[in-house]
N, C-alpha and C positions, 0 to 999 in steps of 0.2 A: 505492498499500501504507499502510493508517495501522496503526502500534501503538499499542498502549496500556501504560505501562507503572504496575504500582502497589507502596509499601511506605511504609513509614515507620515513627516513635518514636525513629528514634536516626538520625545522619549517616551513622550505618552500615549503613544501606540506604542511603538516595537516592543519598550522591556513584559505587556501583558507576551504578546507576541510569541517573545524570544520562553517566557517561561512553560510556555503553551508546547513549542517548541521541545522541550526537555526534556515532558509529561509522554510527547509521544516518540521522542528518539528512544528512552528509557522502552516501552513498548514496542519496540520494532519500526515503527514506522521511518518511513524516509519523509526527507522535511527539502524543500525550499523556500526562497523568499522573493519575494516582487515586491523593490521599491524605488525611489526614483534615484538617478543616478549624482545626488550633489547630497542628499540632506539628509540628518544625523543614522540612520538607515547604516547607508551605505557605509561607513563605519563601523556602530556598532553590529552586525550585524554576521561580518567575517570576522568581525571579534570572536563570536559567539562561534564561529566554527561551520555557520550552514553555507548551503549555497545561494548565490543571490545575484539575480538578474533584474538587471534598471529596465525602469520604462521612465516616458518621461511626462510630464505631468504639469497644470499647474490649474492658481486658482482661479478666478476676477473680481475681479471689481464691479460693482450694479452702478455704479455711477463714470465709468467709463466702458462704453458696447465695445472695446477694437478686441479689451483683456479676455469676451466672454470672447467674442469669432476665435481666437486663439484660444485659449482652453480648451472646447471643444471640438477642434483639431489637430492635438495631439493628444483629448476620448478615442477621441474616433484612428488616428496613430495607432496609439499604441494600445486601442484595446484589437487590430489586425494585428501585431505582431503577439502581439497575447495568444492570437490562438496558432499566431501558427508555433509559438512558442510550447505549449499545450500537446498539440502533434505527435510531438518531439515528446516528449515528458510524461506522455498520458495521465493528468493528474487523476485522484481520485475522490479528492474534494478543495473547496479555493475558503482562504477564512481570512475574509475582512477586519479589519482590524480602524476600519477611518485613516483620516487622511488621504487628494485627490488621487491615487492614484494606485484604492484601492478603486478604483469606478472601469477603470480599462477594463483593470484583470478581473476582478467580478463578471462583468459586459462582457465577456470572451468566456467568459464559464458560463453562463446562460446558454449562451450564444451556440455552445458547444454538450450541453447535455451535460456540465456537471453541476457537480448538488454547489452550492455554497453555502456556507454560513456567518454568519454577522454576530462581533462580539460591542459591544457599546461597553466603555469604559462611565463612564459617567454618567447622571441621572439627567443628564436632557442630549438626546442623542442631537447624534452633527450632524451636520451636509451631505456629507461619503453615504452617512450609515440609516440615514434617509432615503437614500436613493436604493441603494442595494436593498434595502428591510421589505422591496416590494415587488422583490419576486425571491427570496433569501430561502432554500430549504429551513432553519433554524431560524432566528433571534433568541440571540443571551448574551445576557442585561448583569450590572453591578447592584442595578437599583431598579426594583419592579415599576417606578415611576417614569421613570425613562419610554416605555413605548409610550407615556399619554400625547395624542396629537399626531400620532408616528400613522400613514396607510397599513402595515403589513395584515397578510390576506388572511382569510379564515384556517387555510390551509397549510397555516404556516405555526414551524413551532415557536412556541417561545420560554424560554429556560431564565429563569435567576440563577448565576451558578458565581457568579462574584469574581472579583477582577484580580486576574494570575500573577500569583508572585512570582520568582526567577524565586533557585533554587540557592544560588548565596545567599539572599538573604534569612530565609527560616530556616536556614541550618548554623547560620553563623552563630557564637556561643558569647556568652556575657566574660566571660574572662576572655578570648582570645579580644573582644571590644577592649578591655582597660587593658587590658597588656600593650594593644599598636598607641590607644589615645595618652596612657603612663596615669591608671587613673586606680583609686584603693578601690581594691575591691569592698570596700566595705564606705563609701562616701555615696552622698547621692548625687547622683549624677539630672543634670537639665541641656537637653538638649533644644539648640532656636535652632533654625532654617526652613525657608523664605522658599527653597523649591531651590533647583538647578541656577534659576542666574538672580536670587536674590532675594531680596524684599526693604530698600529701606525703610518702608515705616515703622517694621514692627524691627527690623536692626536699632533704630533710636530710641523704642519704647522701651524694648527689653536694655539698653544703655544706660538710661533715662534712674533705673534700677540696679544698676549695677552696688552702690553700698549699702544697702539692704542690701541685697541678695550673697553678697559675700562677707554681709555679717554672720552668716550660717556655716558655722565652722567645718559642716563638716559635707557640702555642698562643692560641688565642682561642675561649672558650666559654660559647657560647649557651642559654641560658639560659629556655623556658619552661613557665613554671612553674602552671598556670592562674592566671584570673585571683581564684576566691577563692585563690589559694596567695600571692597575688604582692606584699601585704603582713608577712606572717608569711615570706612565704622575702626580702626586701630587708633586713628588719631581723635575719634570724639570717646572712644572710649580709655583709653589715654592712663593703661593699667599702669599701676608698678611693676618695677622682679615677681616682689613677692605676692601682687593680684590673677600676679598670669600665670602664677604656682596654679590655681585655682581656675582659670578664667581663660580656656584652650578658644584659640583666635586661628579663622584658617577662612578663605574665599573660599572653598570649596572641597570638595570629598568624595572620591571617587568609590569606598569603601567600603556604600554606607551603608552593609549586611552587618559587619561590623558592629559600625558605633549605634546603627541601631540597638543590638545586641544590649550592648552597654550600657544603654539608658533604662532612665527610671521613669520619666516623667519627660515630654516635649510642645515646642508652642511649636506650630508650624500652619505654611497654610494649607487646604485642602486641594487639591489637583490628585487626581482619579492614583495618581501611581504614589504616592507620597501618600494618600489617605489607606489605600489596601498595603500598604507595610506595614506602616502603625498597629491597622487591625492587622496584620496577621501577625506579625508580634508582641501585639497585644498591648499595649505601651499605651498608659494613660496621660491624655492628650491635651491643650488646649491647640482652638482653631482657629488661623483667622483668615481667613473664605479672600483671593484676591479678589477684591469687587467690578475690577474689569474686565474678566472670564469672559466670555462668546454664555449669552442668555443667563451672567451667573450663577452658571450654574459648580463653582465651587462651594457657594452660598445650600444649593438644594444638593453637597455631598452631603455637607457638612452637618446637615438638621437632620439626615435618615440616619447622623452617626451616634450621635449627638438625645433622639428623640429615644436611640437603641439604650441609651443612658453608656456610651463612650468616650464619651466625650463631651467637653462645653466648647462654647465659642462665643468670640464677641467679635463683633462689623471691626477691619478697617477702619472705620474713619474712630470710632473709638482707643485704639491703641495707645496708650498715651497720657489714657482718664485716671481715677482712683478704683472702677471696675474692672480695670486689665489688672492694675497691681495685684487687689484682691485677689482675683483669679487667677495667676501665677504664684502666687502665695498660697494659695489656698492648696494647688496644685504642688505646691514644695511641700506644706504644713504638714499636709493634711492625711497619713498612713492610708488609714479606710476607706475617706477620697478616694484613693488610687487606686486603691483594691479589690472599691466598686467597678471600678470604670474596666481594670482587668478584663473582671471574671464576667465581665457584658461582651469583653470584643471578644475576649475567645467563644464566647455563644453565635459570632454570626459564625465559624468556621469560613475565615478570606483560606486560612491557607491551604485546603481545598476547593477553593476556584480552579484553577488549572488544571483537574484533576476531572471538576464537574461539565465543567470546558470539551476537555479532550474526548471523555463520552458520547459528549456530542456528536463533537465533528470525528470518528471515526464511525458512531453512529451510521449517520447519513452519510458516509462514502460505501459503507458496508450495505444497507441496502438500496445505495443507488444501483437505476437500470440505465445505465448511460450510457451510449457510445459516439467515442467524439465523433465529428463531422467533418 
């Protein structure tokens, strides 16, 4: 059995696909990946040891009609190219994770009778996945509410699988993480993380609490600022040599599995991948959704998680307020609060998401009665 995965644009589309690939390969399934030649997937997928096939695709600006014409031409060309590729490799199923490149790849599959499975990571379905859901064999969701307002045919199977998380995140140990970061085993660790690009509002809000946070003598803060915010945040913190022993500042961390395994609590954005990893590791959290995300989906993501008792949430505009400070200090000072959040997060069973999605994909592939045309 051979399965093609497709997605692009952001790591939020790619990481769940790579998590699924790990499970499929463990089950003896051959996996290929179709993405754009210059997107983040062109680096991340080969690094994961998966064969990568590039196809051109682009978005469009509604205010500039010519950009739509160009996008449609690319989709048409890449659909033809994908059909030629499929005729060579004969995939049993195609899985779309979002991003414009998944449109021509899935369309080629549909035209050749190859089953298509769609996976949506966020609480609000993206444009590409909305389009692909119209003809997909199955649609898999992280949040039940993502299907609202989407024209999914009655014959299409809809599954709430959760958002897959890679093994390196699931299998990392607290001991490995503490050793890597240089944090004592018995210390309390707070992780502050604004996503891969950082979050200035969040950095400033936490920096303003420096003195009070460091007054907790057993607390270590691991503060990942984002590469572009490192210099600014470092200057704002103005850590002394002694303070820097317990306030660990870095622009980026490419070993997030170990970092998450080491932490006791987190203050974070609510992007799909971040939230899935926080859930899978059952980390008590204060979520600060990015307010300018498409359709404000990070707020919707966070609400679902908060409603399950796994986290607290505060709007970005209130970072730096007395309420923000109160929520941060409750998170680090109240052991019972953290224990309750951890228990609720474990009930979400996010760690099983990749396996659940693999079941759906292999089911679609096995039950398919298709012939390449």
